PyMOL Python script that loads the backbone (N, CA, C, O; Angstrom):
from pymol import cmd

cmd.read_pdbstr("""\
ATOM      1  N   MET A   1      99.367  83.917 131.968  1.00  0.00           N
ATOM      2  CA  MET A   1      99.548  84.043 130.532  1.00  0.00           C
ATOM      3  C   MET A   1      98.314  84.700 129.915  1.00  0.00           C
ATOM      4  O   MET A   1      97.181  84.393 130.288  1.00  0.00           O
ATOM      5  N   GLU A   2      98.546  85.597 128.978  1.00  0.00           N
ATOM      6  CA  GLU A   2      97.477  86.336 128.329  1.00  0.00           C
ATOM      7  C   GLU A   2      96.746  85.445 127.330  1.00  0.00           C
ATOM      8  O   GLU A   2      97.373  84.717 126.561  1.00  0.00           O
ATOM      9  N   ASN A   3      95.421  85.510 127.348  1.00  0.00           N
ATOM     10  CA  ASN A   3      94.603  84.759 126.409  1.00  0.00           C
ATOM     11  C   ASN A   3      94.356  85.640 125.190  1.00  0.00           C
ATOM     12  O   ASN A   3      93.702  86.677 125.295  1.00  0.00           O
ATOM     13  N   ILE A   4      94.869  85.236 124.048  1.00  0.00           N
ATOM     14  CA  ILE A   4      94.718  86.009 122.818  1.00  0.00           C
ATOM     15  C   ILE A   4      93.672  85.334 121.942  1.00  0.00           C
ATOM     16  O   ILE A   4      93.760  84.143 121.646  1.00  0.00           O
ATOM     17  N   SER A   5      92.693  86.110 121.538  1.00  0.00           N
ATOM     18  CA  SER A   5      91.623  85.600 120.693  1.00  0.00           C
ATOM     19  C   SER A   5      91.839  86.102 119.271  1.00  0.00           C
ATOM     20  O   SER A   5      92.084  87.287 119.048  1.00  0.00           O
ATOM     21  N   PHE A   6      91.747  85.188 118.319  1.00  0.00           N
ATOM     22  CA  PHE A   6      91.900  85.552 116.914  1.00  0.00           C
ATOM     23  C   PHE A   6      90.621  85.176 116.193  1.00  0.00           C
ATOM     24  O   PHE A   6      90.172  84.034 116.287  1.00  0.00           O
ATOM     25  N   ARG A   7      90.031  86.113 115.479  1.00  0.00           N
ATOM     26  CA  ARG A   7      88.794  85.877 114.756  1.00  0.00           C
ATOM     27  C   ARG A   7      88.962  86.347 113.323  1.00  0.00           C
ATOM     28  O   ARG A   7      89.371  87.481 113.073  1.00  0.00           O
ATOM     29  N   LEU A   8      88.648  85.476 112.397  1.00  0.00           N
ATOM     30  CA  LEU A   8      88.690  85.850 110.988  1.00  0.00           C
ATOM     31  C   LEU A   8      87.533  86.792 110.673  1.00  0.00           C
ATOM     32  O   LEU A   8      86.469  86.691 111.283  1.00  0.00           O
ATOM     33  N   PRO A   9      87.731  87.698 109.735  1.00  0.00           N
ATOM     34  CA  PRO A   9      86.618  88.572 109.332  1.00  0.00           C
ATOM     35  C   PRO A   9      85.522  87.748 108.666  1.00  0.00           C
ATOM     36  O   PRO A   9      85.790  86.689 108.097  1.00  0.00           O
ATOM     37  N   ASP A  10      84.292  88.239 108.739  1.00  0.00           N
ATOM     38  CA  ASP A  10      83.178  87.503 108.133  1.00  0.00           C
ATOM     39  C   ASP A  10      83.362  87.349 106.624  1.00  0.00           C
ATOM     40  O   ASP A  10      83.119  86.276 106.071  1.00  0.00           O
ATOM     41  N   TYR A  11      83.793  88.426 105.961  1.00  0.00           N
ATOM     42  CA  TYR A  11      83.982  88.411 104.510  1.00  0.00           C
ATOM     43  C   TYR A  11      85.323  89.048 104.207  1.00  0.00           C
ATOM     44  O   TYR A  11      85.687  90.057 104.811  1.00  0.00           O
ATOM     45  N   GLU A  12      86.058  88.466 103.278  1.00  0.00           N
ATOM     46  CA  GLU A  12      87.375  89.023 102.983  1.00  0.00           C
ATOM     47  C   GLU A  12      87.796  88.778 101.543  1.00  0.00           C
ATOM     48  O   GLU A  12      87.305  87.878 100.862  1.00  0.00           O
ATOM     49  N   VAL A  13      88.725  89.616 101.114  1.00  0.00           N
ATOM     50  CA  VAL A  13      89.401  89.463  99.828  1.00  0.00           C
ATOM     51  C   VAL A  13      90.874  89.284 100.150  1.00  0.00           C
ATOM     52  O   VAL A  13      91.448  90.031 100.943  1.00  0.00           O
ATOM     53  N   LEU A  14      91.478  88.278  99.520  1.00  0.00           N
ATOM     54  CA  LEU A  14      92.883  87.975  99.747  1.00  0.00           C
ATOM     55  C   LEU A  14      93.655  88.064  98.443  1.00  0.00           C
ATOM     56  O   LEU A  14      93.181  87.618  97.398  1.00  0.00           O
ATOM     57  N   ILE A  15      94.836  88.637  98.511  1.00  0.00           N
ATOM     58  CA  ILE A  15      95.760  88.667  97.380  1.00  0.00           C
ATOM     59  C   ILE A  15      97.111  88.171  97.879  1.00  0.00           C
ATOM     60  O   ILE A  15      97.576  88.571  98.946  1.00  0.00           O
ATOM     61  N   HIS A  16      97.731  87.300  97.098  1.00  0.00           N
ATOM     62  CA  HIS A  16      99.099  86.860  97.360  1.00  0.00           C
ATOM     63  C   HIS A  16      99.928  87.224  96.136  1.00  0.00           C
ATOM     64  O   HIS A  16      99.557  86.906  95.006  1.00  0.00           O
ATOM     65  N   ILE A  17     101.056  87.893  96.369  1.00  0.00           N
ATOM     66  CA  ILE A  17     101.931  88.256  95.255  1.00  0.00           C
ATOM     67  C   ILE A  17     103.356  87.790  95.540  1.00  0.00           C
ATOM     68  O   ILE A  17     103.767  87.615  96.687  1.00  0.00           O
ATOM     69  N   LYS A  18     104.078  87.600  94.464  1.00  0.00           N
ATOM     70  CA  LYS A  18     105.507  87.317  94.551  1.00  0.00           C
ATOM     71  C   LYS A  18     106.227  88.654  94.529  1.00  0.00           C
ATOM     72  O   LYS A  18     105.998  89.476  93.642  1.00  0.00           O
ATOM     73  N   VAL A  19     107.098  88.870  95.508  1.00  0.00           N
ATOM     74  CA  VAL A  19     107.833  90.129  95.605  1.00  0.00           C
ATOM     75  C   VAL A  19     109.192  89.954  94.943  1.00  0.00           C
ATOM     76  O   VAL A  19     109.985  89.095  95.328  1.00  0.00           O
ATOM     77  N   ASN A  20     109.440  90.787  93.943  1.00  0.00           N
ATOM     78  CA  ASN A  20     110.731  90.782  93.252  1.00  0.00           C
ATOM     79  C   ASN A  20     110.933  92.157  92.621  1.00  0.00           C
ATOM     80  O   ASN A  20     110.157  93.081  92.862  1.00  0.00           O
ATOM     81  N   GLN A  21     111.969  92.281  91.822  1.00  0.00           N
ATOM     82  CA  GLN A  21     112.277  93.585  91.225  1.00  0.00           C
ATOM     83  C   GLN A  21     111.190  94.086  90.292  1.00  0.00           C
ATOM     84  O   GLN A  21     111.147  95.277  89.984  1.00  0.00           O
ATOM     85  N   PHE A  22     110.296  93.190  89.829  1.00  0.00           N
ATOM     86  CA  PHE A  22     109.248  93.583  88.890  1.00  0.00           C
ATOM     87  C   PHE A  22     107.896  93.824  89.561  1.00  0.00           C
ATOM     88  O   PHE A  22     106.952  94.245  88.893  1.00  0.00           O
ATOM     89  N   SER A  23     107.782  93.570  90.849  1.00  0.00           N
ATOM     90  CA  SER A  23     106.472  93.619  91.507  1.00  0.00           C
ATOM     91  C   SER A  23     106.141  94.973  92.135  1.00  0.00           C
ATOM     92  O   SER A  23     105.015  95.166  92.594  1.00  0.00           O
ATOM     93  N   LYS A  24     107.062  95.893  92.168  1.00  0.00           N
ATOM     94  CA  LYS A  24     106.809  97.187  92.817  1.00  0.00           C
ATOM     95  C   LYS A  24     105.621  97.934  92.194  1.00  0.00           C
ATOM     96  O   LYS A  24     104.818  98.532  92.911  1.00  0.00           O
ATOM     97  N   HIS A  25     105.512  97.899  90.872  1.00  0.00           N
ATOM     98  CA  HIS A  25     104.380  98.559  90.203  1.00  0.00           C
ATOM     99  C   HIS A  25     103.068  97.895  90.615  1.00  0.00           C
ATOM    100  O   HIS A  25     102.080  98.584  90.872  1.00  0.00           O
ATOM    101  N   LEU A  26     103.051  96.570  90.681  1.00  0.00           N
ATOM    102  CA  LEU A  26     101.858  95.839  91.094  1.00  0.00           C
ATOM    103  C   LEU A  26     101.480  96.210  92.525  1.00  0.00           C
ATOM    104  O   LEU A  26     100.306  96.451  92.806  1.00  0.00           O
ATOM    105  N   GLU A  27     102.434  96.258  93.415  1.00  0.00           N
ATOM    106  CA  GLU A  27     102.153  96.644  94.805  1.00  0.00           C
ATOM    107  C   GLU A  27     101.538  98.034  94.878  1.00  0.00           C
ATOM    108  O   GLU A  27     100.563  98.239  95.601  1.00  0.00           O
ATOM    109  N   LYS A  28     102.091  98.987  94.141  1.00  0.00           N
ATOM    110  CA  LYS A  28     101.562 100.355  94.134  1.00  0.00           C
ATOM    111  C   LYS A  28     100.146 100.393  93.572  1.00  0.00           C
ATOM    112  O   LYS A  28      99.289 101.117  94.079  1.00  0.00           O
ATOM    113  N   GLU A  29      99.903  99.608  92.516  1.00  0.00           N
ATOM    114  CA  GLU A  29      98.568  99.568  91.918  1.00  0.00           C
ATOM    115  C   GLU A  29      97.556  98.960  92.889  1.00  0.00           C
ATOM    116  O   GLU A  29      96.447  99.474  93.037  1.00  0.00           O
ATOM    117  N   ILE A  30      97.932  97.877  93.544  1.00  0.00           N
ATOM    118  CA  ILE A  30      97.046  97.255  94.546  1.00  0.00           C
ATOM    119  C   ILE A  30      96.734  98.253  95.651  1.00  0.00           C
ATOM    120  O   ILE A  30      95.573  98.414  96.029  1.00  0.00           O
ATOM    121  N   GLU A  31      97.745  98.917  96.168  1.00  0.00           N
ATOM    122  CA  GLU A  31      97.538  99.862  97.256  1.00  0.00           C
ATOM    123  C   GLU A  31      96.682 101.048  96.826  1.00  0.00           C
ATOM    124  O   GLU A  31      95.892 101.558  97.621  1.00  0.00           O
ATOM    125  N   SER A  32      96.827 101.489  95.592  1.00  0.00           N
ATOM    126  CA  SER A  32      96.015 102.585  95.080  1.00  0.00           C
ATOM    127  C   SER A  32      94.553 102.158  94.909  1.00  0.00           C
ATOM    128  O   SER A  32      93.638 102.879  95.307  1.00  0.00           O
ATOM    129  N   LEU A  33      94.346 100.988  94.317  1.00  0.00           N
ATOM    130  CA  LEU A  33      92.982 100.502  94.063  1.00  0.00           C
ATOM    131  C   LEU A  33      92.228 100.162  95.341  1.00  0.00           C
ATOM    132  O   LEU A  33      90.998 100.211  95.366  1.00  0.00           O
ATOM    133  N   THR A  34      92.946  99.823  96.392  1.00  0.00           N
ATOM    134  CA  THR A  34      92.304  99.365  97.629  1.00  0.00           C
ATOM    135  C   THR A  34      92.381 100.385  98.761  1.00  0.00           C
ATOM    136  O   THR A  34      92.119 100.046  99.915  1.00  0.00           O
ATOM    137  N   ALA A  35      92.730 101.609  98.449  1.00  0.00           N
ATOM    138  CA  ALA A  35      92.922 102.635  99.481  1.00  0.00           C
ATOM    139  C   ALA A  35      91.682 102.828 100.359  1.00  0.00           C
ATOM    140  O   ALA A  35      91.812 103.172 101.533  1.00  0.00           O
ATOM    141  N   THR A  36      90.504 102.614  99.818  1.00  0.00           N
ATOM    142  CA  THR A  36      89.276 102.807 100.594  1.00  0.00           C
ATOM    143  C   THR A  36      88.813 101.537 101.305  1.00  0.00           C
ATOM    144  O   THR A  36      87.847 101.585 102.066  1.00  0.00           O
ATOM    145  N   TYR A  37      89.477 100.405 101.077  1.00  0.00           N
ATOM    146  CA  TYR A  37      89.109  99.136 101.717  1.00  0.00           C
ATOM    147  C   TYR A  37      89.732  99.055 103.105  1.00  0.00           C
ATOM    148  O   TYR A  37      90.725  99.723 103.394  1.00  0.00           O
ATOM    149  N   ASP A  38      89.135  98.231 103.953  1.00  0.00           N
ATOM    150  CA  ASP A  38      89.627  98.025 105.310  1.00  0.00           C
ATOM    151  C   ASP A  38      90.683  96.917 105.287  1.00  0.00           C
ATOM    152  O   ASP A  38      90.351  95.731 105.271  1.00  0.00           O
ATOM    153  N   LEU A  39      91.958  97.318 105.286  1.00  0.00           N
ATOM    154  CA  LEU A  39      93.058  96.345 105.267  1.00  0.00           C
ATOM    155  C   LEU A  39      93.133  95.678 106.627  1.00  0.00           C
ATOM    156  O   LEU A  39      93.483  96.316 107.620  1.00  0.00           O
ATOM    157  N   GLU A  40      92.806  94.397 106.673  1.00  0.00           N
ATOM    158  CA  GLU A  40      92.781  93.649 107.918  1.00  0.00           C
ATOM    159  C   GLU A  40      94.169  93.168 108.309  1.00  0.00           C
ATOM    160  O   GLU A  40      94.515  93.131 109.490  1.00  0.00           O
ATOM    161  N   ASP A  41      94.974  92.796 107.292  1.00  0.00           N
ATOM    162  CA  ASP A  41      96.311  92.285 107.566  1.00  0.00           C
ATOM    163  C   ASP A  41      97.132  92.306 106.281  1.00  0.00           C
ATOM    164  O   ASP A  41      96.597  92.126 105.186  1.00  0.00           O
ATOM    165  N   SER A  42      98.425  92.525 106.425  1.00  0.00           N
ATOM    166  CA  SER A  42      99.356  92.420 105.309  1.00  0.00           C
ATOM    167  C   SER A  42     100.690  91.963 105.872  1.00  0.00           C
ATOM    168  O   SER A  42     101.219  92.552 106.814  1.00  0.00           O
ATOM    169  N   THR A  43     101.225  90.902 105.280  1.00  0.00           N
ATOM    170  CA  THR A  43     102.505  90.365 105.741  1.00  0.00           C
ATOM    171  C   THR A  43     103.402  90.097 104.537  1.00  0.00           C
ATOM    172  O   THR A  43     102.926  89.858 103.427  1.00  0.00           O
ATOM    173  N   GLU A  44     104.702  90.141 104.782  1.00  0.00           N
ATOM    174  CA  GLU A  44     105.681  89.817 103.750  1.00  0.00           C
ATOM    175  C   GLU A  44     106.688  88.853 104.351  1.00  0.00           C
ATOM    176  O   GLU A  44     107.248  89.100 105.420  1.00  0.00           O
ATOM    177  N   ASP A  45     106.912  87.735 103.636  1.00  0.00           N
ATOM    178  CA  ASP A  45     107.816  86.717 104.147  1.00  0.00           C
ATOM    179  C   ASP A  45     108.342  85.873 102.994  1.00  0.00           C
ATOM    180  O   ASP A  45     107.577  85.440 102.133  1.00  0.00           O
ATOM    181  N   GLN A  46     109.621  85.647 102.982  1.00  0.00           N
ATOM    182  CA  GLN A  46     110.294  84.750 102.038  1.00  0.00           C
ATOM    183  C   GLN A  46     109.915  85.021 100.580  1.00  0.00           C
ATOM    184  O   GLN A  46     109.652  84.094  99.813  1.00  0.00           O
ATOM    185  N   GLY A  47     109.893  86.290 100.217  1.00  0.00           N
ATOM    186  CA  GLY A  47     109.651  86.666  98.827  1.00  0.00           C
ATOM    187  C   GLY A  47     108.195  86.723  98.407  1.00  0.00           C
ATOM    188  O   GLY A  47     107.898  86.821  97.217  1.00  0.00           O
ATOM    189  N   TYR A  48     107.280  86.665  99.371  1.00  0.00           N
ATOM    190  CA  TYR A  48     105.848  86.742  99.073  1.00  0.00           C
ATOM    191  C   TYR A  48     105.194  87.761  99.987  1.00  0.00           C
ATOM    192  O   TYR A  48     105.638  87.978 101.114  1.00  0.00           O
ATOM    193  N   LYS A  49     104.128  88.389  99.487  1.00  0.00           N
ATOM    194  CA  LYS A  49     103.378  89.354 100.274  1.00  0.00           C
ATOM    195  C   LYS A  49     101.899  89.004 100.187  1.00  0.00           C
ATOM    196  O   LYS A  49     101.388  88.674  99.117  1.00  0.00           O
ATOM    197  N   ASP A  50     101.222  89.080 101.323  1.00  0.00           N
ATOM    198  CA  ASP A  50      99.791  88.796 101.399  1.00  0.00           C
ATOM    199  C   ASP A  50      99.054  90.052 101.819  1.00  0.00           C
ATOM    200  O   ASP A  50      99.538  90.822 102.650  1.00  0.00           O
ATOM    201  N   TYR A  51      97.888  90.252 101.243  1.00  0.00           N
ATOM    202  CA  TYR A  51      96.975  91.315 101.655  1.00  0.00           C
ATOM    203  C   TYR A  51      95.643  90.651 102.003  1.00  0.00           C
ATOM    204  O   TYR A  51      95.184  89.754 101.297  1.00  0.00           O
ATOM    205  N   HIS A  52      95.030  91.103 103.098  1.00  0.00           N
ATOM    206  CA  HIS A  52      93.714  90.607 103.506  1.00  0.00           C
ATOM    207  C   HIS A  52      92.854  91.810 103.842  1.00  0.00           C
ATOM    208  O   HIS A  52      93.163  92.559 104.769  1.00  0.00           O
ATOM    209  N   TRP A  53      91.767  92.000 103.087  1.00  0.00           N
ATOM    210  CA  TRP A  53      90.842  93.097 103.359  1.00  0.00           C
ATOM    211  C   TRP A  53      89.558  92.536 103.942  1.00  0.00           C
ATOM    212  O   TRP A  53      89.088  91.473 103.536  1.00  0.00           O
ATOM    213  N   GLU A  54      89.010  93.248 104.879  1.00  0.00           N
ATOM    214  CA  GLU A  54      87.794  92.837 105.575  1.00  0.00           C
ATOM    215  C   GLU A  54      86.609  93.638 105.058  1.00  0.00           C
ATOM    216  O   GLU A  54      86.713  94.841 104.820  1.00  0.00           O
ATOM    217  N   PHE A  55      85.461  92.942 104.883  1.00  0.00           N
ATOM    218  CA  PHE A  55      84.247  93.597 104.402  1.00  0.00           C
ATOM    219  C   PHE A  55      83.070  93.248 105.298  1.00  0.00           C
ATOM    220  O   PHE A  55      83.044  92.183 105.914  1.00  0.00           O
ATOM    221  N   LYS A  56      82.103  94.146 105.369  1.00  0.00           N
ATOM    222  CA  LYS A  56      80.944  93.954 106.239  1.00  0.00           C
ATOM    223  C   LYS A  56      79.907  93.008 105.649  1.00  0.00           C
ATOM    224  O   LYS A  56      79.109  92.417 106.377  1.00  0.00           O
ATOM    225  N   ASN A  57      79.922  92.867 104.308  1.00  0.00           N
ATOM    226  CA  ASN A  57      78.943  91.964 103.690  1.00  0.00           C
ATOM    227  C   ASN A  57      79.542  91.317 102.436  1.00  0.00           C
ATOM    228  O   ASN A  57      80.557  91.767 101.903  1.00  0.00           O
ATOM    229  N   TRP A  58      78.890  90.262 101.992  1.00  0.00           N
ATOM    230  CA  TRP A  58      79.349  89.467 100.862  1.00  0.00           C
ATOM    231  C   TRP A  58      79.364  90.289  99.578  1.00  0.00           C
ATOM    232  O   TRP A  58      80.293  90.180  98.778  1.00  0.00           O
ATOM    233  N   GLU A  59      78.348  91.101  99.382  1.00  0.00           N
ATOM    234  CA  GLU A  59      78.247  91.877  98.145  1.00  0.00           C
ATOM    235  C   GLU A  59      79.421  92.840  97.993  1.00  0.00           C
ATOM    236  O   GLU A  59      79.957  92.990  96.895  1.00  0.00           O
ATOM    237  N   ASP A  60      79.824  93.491  99.076  1.00  0.00           N
ATOM    238  CA  ASP A  60      80.961  94.410  99.006  1.00  0.00           C
ATOM    239  C   ASP A  60      82.266  93.661  98.728  1.00  0.00           C
ATOM    240  O   ASP A  60      83.116  94.145  97.980  1.00  0.00           O
ATOM    241  N   ALA A  61      82.421  92.483  99.329  1.00  0.00           N
ATOM    242  CA  ALA A  61      83.624  91.678  99.088  1.00  0.00           C
ATOM    243  C   ALA A  61      83.686  91.230  97.628  1.00  0.00           C
ATOM    244  O   ALA A  61      84.739  91.306  96.994  1.00  0.00           O
ATOM    245  N   VAL A  62      82.566  90.767  97.104  1.00  0.00           N
ATOM    246  CA  VAL A  62      82.515  90.328  95.698  1.00  0.00           C
ATOM    247  C   VAL A  62      82.812  91.495  94.770  1.00  0.00           C
ATOM    248  O   VAL A  62      83.560  91.346  93.804  1.00  0.00           O
ATOM    249  N   SER A  63      82.235  92.648  95.055  1.00  0.00           N
ATOM    250  CA  SER A  63      82.471  93.840  94.238  1.00  0.00           C
ATOM    251  C   SER A  63      83.951  94.233  94.261  1.00  0.00           C
ATOM    252  O   SER A  63      84.513  94.596  93.228  1.00  0.00           O
ATOM    253  N   ALA A  64      84.574  94.163  95.421  1.00  0.00           N
ATOM    254  CA  ALA A  64      86.007  94.473  95.524  1.00  0.00           C
ATOM    255  C   ALA A  64      86.829  93.492  94.705  1.00  0.00           C
ATOM    256  O   ALA A  64      87.756  93.894  94.003  1.00  0.00           O
ATOM    257  N   GLY A  65      86.499  92.216  94.788  1.00  0.00           N
ATOM    258  CA  GLY A  65      87.210  91.213  93.992  1.00  0.00           C
ATOM    259  C   GLY A  65      87.080  91.478  92.506  1.00  0.00           C
ATOM    260  O   GLY A  65      88.044  91.344  91.752  1.00  0.00           O
ATOM    261  N   GLU A  66      85.890  91.854  92.095  1.00  0.00           N
ATOM    262  CA  GLU A  66      85.659  92.181  90.684  1.00  0.00           C
ATOM    263  C   GLU A  66      86.504  93.376  90.253  1.00  0.00           C
ATOM    264  O   GLU A  66      87.027  93.404  89.139  1.00  0.00           O
ATOM    265  N   SER A  67      86.635  94.359  91.138  1.00  0.00           N
ATOM    266  CA  SER A  67      87.393  95.557  90.779  1.00  0.00           C
ATOM    267  C   SER A  67      88.893  95.284  90.685  1.00  0.00           C
ATOM    268  O   SER A  67      89.634  96.085  90.115  1.00  0.00           O
ATOM    269  N   LEU A  68      89.340  94.166  91.237  1.00  0.00           N
ATOM    270  CA  LEU A  68      90.766  93.821  91.217  1.00  0.00           C
ATOM    271  C   LEU A  68      91.116  92.741  90.206  1.00  0.00           C
ATOM    272  O   LEU A  68      92.297  92.492  89.960  1.00  0.00           O
ATOM    273  N   LYS A  69      90.129  92.101  89.622  1.00  0.00           N
ATOM    274  CA  LYS A  69      90.424  90.915  88.808  1.00  0.00           C
ATOM    275  C   LYS A  69      91.220  91.204  87.537  1.00  0.00           C
ATOM    276  O   LYS A  69      91.799  90.283  86.960  1.00  0.00           O
ATOM    277  N   HIS A  70      91.263  92.444  87.091  1.00  0.00           N
ATOM    278  CA  HIS A  70      92.102  92.750  85.924  1.00  0.00           C
ATOM    279  C   HIS A  70      93.590  92.554  86.235  1.00  0.00           C
ATOM    280  O   HIS A  70      94.403  92.449  85.317  1.00  0.00           O
ATOM    281  N   LEU A  71      93.949  92.503  87.524  1.00  0.00           N
ATOM    282  CA  LEU A  71      95.344  92.315  87.919  1.00  0.00           C
ATOM    283  C   LEU A  71      95.835  90.884  87.731  1.00  0.00           C
ATOM    284  O   LEU A  71      97.040  90.640  87.795  1.00  0.00           O
ATOM    285  N   VAL A  72      94.928  89.930  87.500  1.00  0.00           N
ATOM    286  CA  VAL A  72      95.340  88.520  87.427  1.00  0.00           C
ATOM    287  C   VAL A  72      96.248  88.226  86.239  1.00  0.00           C
ATOM    288  O   VAL A  72      96.891  87.177  86.205  1.00  0.00           O
ATOM    289  N   THR A  73      96.314  89.111  85.283  1.00  0.00           N
ATOM    290  CA  THR A  73      97.210  88.890  84.143  1.00  0.00           C
ATOM    291  C   THR A  73      98.671  89.135  84.509  1.00  0.00           C
ATOM    292  O   THR A  73      99.573  88.749  83.766  1.00  0.00           O
ATOM    293  N   ASN A  74      98.906  89.778  85.658  1.00  0.00           N
ATOM    294  CA  ASN A  74     100.275  90.035  86.104  1.00  0.00           C
ATOM    295  C   ASN A  74     100.865  88.735  86.656  1.00  0.00           C
ATOM    296  O   ASN A  74     100.285  88.142  87.567  1.00  0.00           O
ATOM    297  N   PRO A  75     101.990  88.285  86.132  1.00  0.00           N
ATOM    298  CA  PRO A  75     102.571  87.010  86.586  1.00  0.00           C
ATOM    299  C   PRO A  75     103.021  87.021  88.047  1.00  0.00           C
ATOM    300  O   PRO A  75     103.228  85.958  88.631  1.00  0.00           O
ATOM    301  N   ASN A  76     103.177  88.197  88.643  1.00  0.00           N
ATOM    302  CA  ASN A  76     103.564  88.271  90.054  1.00  0.00           C
ATOM    303  C   ASN A  76     102.374  88.132  90.998  1.00  0.00           C
ATOM    304  O   ASN A  76     102.562  87.950  92.201  1.00  0.00           O
ATOM    305  N   LEU A  77     101.155  88.214  90.474  1.00  0.00           N
ATOM    306  CA  LEU A  77      99.975  87.982  91.296  1.00  0.00           C
ATOM    307  C   LEU A  77      99.701  86.485  91.284  1.00  0.00           C
ATOM    308  O   LEU A  77      99.432  85.906  90.232  1.00  0.00           O
ATOM    309  N   ILE A  78      99.769  85.866  92.442  1.00  0.00           N
ATOM    310  CA  ILE A  78      99.629  84.416  92.554  1.00  0.00           C
ATOM    311  C   ILE A  78      98.190  84.017  92.850  1.00  0.00           C
ATOM    312  O   ILE A  78      97.696  83.023  92.319  1.00  0.00           O
ATOM    313  N   MET A  79      97.514  84.794  93.701  1.00  0.00           N
ATOM    314  CA  MET A  79      96.147  84.434  94.061  1.00  0.00           C
ATOM    315  C   MET A  79      95.319  85.682  94.331  1.00  0.00           C
ATOM    316  O   MET A  79      95.792  86.651  94.924  1.00  0.00           O
ATOM    317  N   LEU A  80      94.062  85.631  93.875  1.00  0.00           N
ATOM    318  CA  LEU A  80      93.046  86.625  94.207  1.00  0.00           C
ATOM    319  C   LEU A  80      91.794  85.844  94.548  1.00  0.00           C
ATOM    320  O   LEU A  80      91.233  85.150  93.699  1.00  0.00           O
ATOM    321  N   LYS A  81      91.355  85.957  95.797  1.00  0.00           N
ATOM    322  CA  LYS A  81      90.235  85.146  96.276  1.00  0.00           C
ATOM    323  C   LYS A  81      89.299  85.995  97.125  1.00  0.00           C
ATOM    324  O   LYS A  81      89.733  86.829  97.919  1.00  0.00           O
ATOM    325  N   VAL A  82      87.991  85.757  96.933  1.00  0.00           N
ATOM    326  CA  VAL A  82      86.943  86.349  97.756  1.00  0.00           C
ATOM    327  C   VAL A  82      86.340  85.207  98.559  1.00  0.00           C
ATOM    328  O   VAL A  82      85.993  84.171  97.994  1.00  0.00           O
ATOM    329  N   LYS A  83      86.210  85.385  99.884  1.00  0.00           N
ATOM    330  CA  LYS A  83      85.679  84.284 100.677  1.00  0.00           C
ATOM    331  C   LYS A  83      84.859  84.763 101.855  1.00  0.00           C
ATOM    332  O   LYS A  83      85.027  85.875 102.356  1.00  0.00           O
ATOM    333  N   SER A  84      83.967  83.887 102.279  1.00  0.00           N
ATOM    334  CA  SER A  84      83.168  84.106 103.473  1.00  0.00           C
ATOM    335  C   SER A  84      83.678  83.165 104.556  1.00  0.00           C
ATOM    336  O   SER A  84      83.883  81.977 104.309  1.00  0.00           O
ATOM    337  N   ASN A  85      83.880  83.694 105.738  1.00  0.00           N
ATOM    338  CA  ASN A  85      84.290  82.872 106.873  1.00  0.00           C
ATOM    339  C   ASN A  85      83.130  82.608 107.827  1.00  0.00           C
ATOM    340  O   ASN A  85      83.308  81.986 108.874  1.00  0.00           O
ATOM    341  N   CYS A  86      81.935  83.085 107.459  1.00  0.00           N
ATOM    342  CA  CYS A  86      80.788  82.952 108.357  1.00  0.00           C
ATOM    343  C   CYS A  86      79.620  82.197 107.744  1.00  0.00           C
ATOM    344  O   CYS A  86      78.675  81.848 108.450  1.00  0.00           O
ATOM    345  N   ASN A  87      79.667  81.939 106.441  1.00  0.00           N
ATOM    346  CA  ASN A  87      78.551  81.268 105.772  1.00  0.00           C
ATOM    347  C   ASN A  87      79.110  80.248 104.787  1.00  0.00           C
ATOM    348  O   ASN A  87      79.599  80.612 103.717  1.00  0.00           O
ATOM    349  N   SER A  88      79.037  78.981 105.149  1.00  0.00           N
ATOM    350  CA  SER A  88      79.613  77.924 104.304  1.00  0.00           C
ATOM    351  C   SER A  88      78.851  77.726 102.998  1.00  0.00           C
ATOM    352  O   SER A  88      79.344  77.055 102.091  1.00  0.00           O
ATOM    353  N   GLU A  89      77.663  78.298 102.893  1.00  0.00           N
ATOM    354  CA  GLU A  89      76.909  78.198 101.641  1.00  0.00           C
ATOM    355  C   GLU A  89      77.470  79.125 100.562  1.00  0.00           C
ATOM    356  O   GLU A  89      77.230  78.916  99.373  1.00  0.00           O
ATOM    357  N   LEU A  90      78.208  80.138 100.974  1.00  0.00           N
ATOM    358  CA  LEU A  90      78.843  81.053 100.022  1.00  0.00           C
ATOM    359  C   LEU A  90      80.198  80.491  99.652  1.00  0.00           C
ATOM    360  O   LEU A  90      81.127  80.526 100.458  1.00  0.00           O
ATOM    361  N   LYS A  91      80.318  79.986  98.472  1.00  0.00           N
ATOM    362  CA  LYS A  91      81.548  79.353  98.028  1.00  0.00           C
ATOM    363  C   LYS A  91      82.585  80.417  97.651  1.00  0.00           C
ATOM    364  O   LYS A  91      82.235  81.461  97.101  1.00  0.00           O
ATOM    365  N   PRO A  92      83.851  80.150  97.947  1.00  0.00           N
ATOM    366  CA  PRO A  92      84.910  81.115  97.589  1.00  0.00           C
ATOM    367  C   PRO A  92      84.934  81.368  96.086  1.00  0.00           C
ATOM    368  O   PRO A  92      84.657  80.475  95.286  1.00  0.00           O
ATOM    369  N   ILE A  93      85.266  82.580  95.726  1.00  0.00           N
ATOM    370  CA  ILE A  93      85.436  82.958  94.326  1.00  0.00           C
ATOM    371  C   ILE A  93      86.926  83.134  94.092  1.00  0.00           C
ATOM    372  O   ILE A  93      87.560  84.005  94.688  1.00  0.00           O
ATOM    373  N   PHE A  94      87.477  82.307  93.227  1.00  0.00           N
ATOM    374  CA  PHE A  94      88.892  82.409  92.872  1.00  0.00           C
ATOM    375  C   PHE A  94      88.984  83.095  91.514  1.00  0.00           C
ATOM    376  O   PHE A  94      88.547  82.544  90.504  1.00  0.00           O
ATOM    377  N   HIS A  95      89.549  84.289  91.492  1.00  0.00           N
ATOM    378  CA  HIS A  95      89.825  84.957  90.218  1.00  0.00           C
ATOM    379  C   HIS A  95      91.169  84.460  89.681  1.00  0.00           C
ATOM    380  O   HIS A  95      91.419  84.481  88.476  1.00  0.00           O
ATOM    381  N   LYS A  96      92.021  84.017  90.597  1.00  0.00           N
ATOM    382  CA  LYS A  96      93.302  83.390  90.238  1.00  0.00           C
ATOM    383  C   LYS A  96      93.748  82.595  91.451  1.00  0.00           C
ATOM    384  O   LYS A  96      93.731  83.085  92.580  1.00  0.00           O
ATOM    385  N   ALA A  97      94.149  81.354  91.192  1.00  0.00           N
ATOM    386  CA  ALA A  97      94.609  80.507  92.311  1.00  0.00           C
ATOM    387  C   ALA A  97      95.835  79.742  91.921  1.00  0.00           C
ATOM    388  O   ALA A  97      96.368  78.978  92.726  1.00  0.00           O
TER     389      ALA A  97
END
""", "prot")
cmd.dss("prot")
cmd.show_as("cartoon", "prot")
cmd.util.cbc("prot")
cmd.orient("prot")
């Protein structure tokens, strides 16, 4: 049996959205704003879509979160979070949870 190793990125920005007839514009805006970010993972399941971007340092992740926080007014955006998976002293930043 193959041994599969899964490692979370050191720093990441996560967005969770509700997918419906009104969310297509939000999806396009997210994809446009994040075109230069390293998309680590994106999944869609049971009417929800998740985006996970990976960053090399905390400052870049925080800056990316700041550049996206204007989207939190959209009711289809459920969560926008910046987090560190390598340093427990860096507390997650929730722009919307």
